[in-house]
C-alpha positions in Angstrom: -20.3 -28.1 -16.2 -22.7 -25.2 -15.7 -22.6 -23.9 -12.2 -26.0 -23.2 -10.7 -25.2 -22.7 -7.0 -22.0 -23.5 -5.0 -23.2 -27.0 -4.4 -25.2 -27.7 -7.6 -24.0 -27.9 -11.2 -25.4 -29.6 -14.3 -23.5 -31.3 -17.1 -23.6 -29.6 -20.5 -24.3 -33.0 -22.1 -27.7 -33.0 -20.4 -28.8 -29.9 -22.4 -29.8 -30.2 -26.0 -30.0 -27.0 -28.2 -31.7 -26.7 -31.5 -31.6 -23.6 -33.7 -34.8 -22.6 -35.4 -36.0 -19.7 -37.4 -37.3 -16.9 -35.3 -40.4 -14.8 -35.9 -40.6 -11.1 -35.6 -38.5 -8.2 -36.9 -35.3 -8.8 -38.8 -36.2 -8.5 -42.5 -34.8 -11.2 -44.8 -32.4 -12.3 -42.1 -35.4 -13.9 -40.3 -36.3 -15.9 -43.3 -32.7 -17.2 -43.9 -30.9 -17.6 -40.6 -32.0 -19.9 -37.7 -31.2 -17.6 -34.8 -33.8 -18.7 -32.3 -32.8 -21.3 -29.8 -35.0 -24.1 -28.4 -33.2 -25.5 -25.4 -34.4 -28.9 -23.9 -33.4 -30.3 -20.6 -34.7 -33.6 -19.2 -35.7 -32.7 -15.7 -37.2 -36.1 -14.9 -34.1 -38.1 -15.6 -31.3 -35.6 -14.8 -28.7 -37.2 -12.5 -27.4 -33.7 -11.5 -30.6 -32.7 -9.7 -31.5 -33.7 -6.2 -35.1 -35.0 -5.8 -36.4 -32.0 -3.9 -35.0 -29.5 -6.5 -36.4 -31.7 -9.3 -39.9 -31.6 -7.7 -39.8 -27.8 -7.2 -38.4 -27.3 -10.8 -41.2 -29.3 -12.3 -43.7 -27.2 -10.4 -42.0 -23.9 -11.4 -41.7 -24.9 -15.1 -45.4 -24.9 -15.6 -46.4 -25.1 -19.2 -42.8 -25.3 -20.4 -42.6 -28.8 -19.1 -43.8 -31.7 -21.3 -45.6 -34.8 -20.0 -42.3 -36.7 -20.3 -40.7 -34.3 -17.9 -38.7 -32.4 -20.5 -38.2 -28.7 -20.0 -38.4 -26.6 -23.2 -37.0 -23.0 -23.2 -37.4 -20.9 -26.3 -35.1 -17.9 -26.7 -35.7 -15.6 -29.6 -35.2 -12.2 -28.0 -31.9 -11.3 -29.8 -30.9 -11.4 -33.5 -27.9 -13.6 -33.1 -27.6 -17.3 -32.3 -24.9 -16.7 -29.7 -26.9 -14.2 -27.7 -30.1 -16.3 -27.9 -28.1 -19.4 -26.8 -26.7 -17.5 -23.8 -30.2 -16.2 -23.0 -31.7 -19.7 -23.0 -28.9 -21.0 -20.8 -29.4 -18.0 -18.4 -33.1 -18.7 -18.2 -32.5 -22.4 -17.4 -29.9 -21.5 -14.7 -32.3 -18.9 -13.1 -35.1 -21.4 -13.1 -33.0 -24.1 -11.5 -31.6 -21.6 -9.0 -35.2 -20.7 -7.9 -36.0 -24.3 -7.5 -32.8 -24.9 -5.5 -34.0 -22.4 -2.8 -35.9 -24.3 -0.1 -39.2 -22.7 0.8 -39.3 -21.0 4.2 -41.2 -23.2 6.7 -44.6 -21.9 7.7 -45.5 -21.8 11.4 -49.1 -21.6 12.4 -49.8 -18.5 14.5 -52.7 -17.5 16.7 -54.2 -14.0 16.7 -53.3 -11.9 19.8 -55.9 -11.2 22.5 -55.8 -7.5 21.5 -56.5 -8.3 17.8 -59.4 -10.5 18.8 -60.9 -7.8 21.0 -60.4 -5.2 18.2 -62.2 -7.5 15.7 -65.1 -8.1 18.1 -65.4 -4.4 19.0 -65.6 -3.5 15.3 -68.2 -6.1 14.7 -70.2 -4.8 17.7 -70.0 -1.2 16.4 -71.1 -2.3 12.9 -74.0 -4.3 14.3 -75.1 -1.3 16.4 -75.0 0.9 13.3 -77.1 -1.5 11.3 -79.6 -2.0 14.2 -80.1 1.8 14.5 -80.9 2.0 10.7 -83.8 -0.4 11.1 -87.3 1.1 11.4 -88.7 0.8 14.9 -92.3 0.2 13.9 -93.0 -3.4 12.9 
């Protein structure tokens, strides 16, 4: 089990990792060793995620989410499989942790009477300035 929050954890069986050859620096090692990790997680059908977290995660994932609801994370920052694997899992955990936070409710507010008066006063001054700039002879 991978712990996300004190109340949320996902089973390691839900995560599928595939090792692929990474691009970038590394010399011959890049051509021979599959160090990059492609982590996939089925967000749509995961029994570990509550519905509200699932919806927020799908919105947060953006282009990393396929049409089938599968999240794909590519990790190729490091030169070793172990580090890239940890990096991919860390990215997944952070993404789910962000999705687990409920958004703060938004309450409509009204402008104060003083702010309305300030806005109208500024508009009146601006109007007076523009009126004074106009030529008086029509």
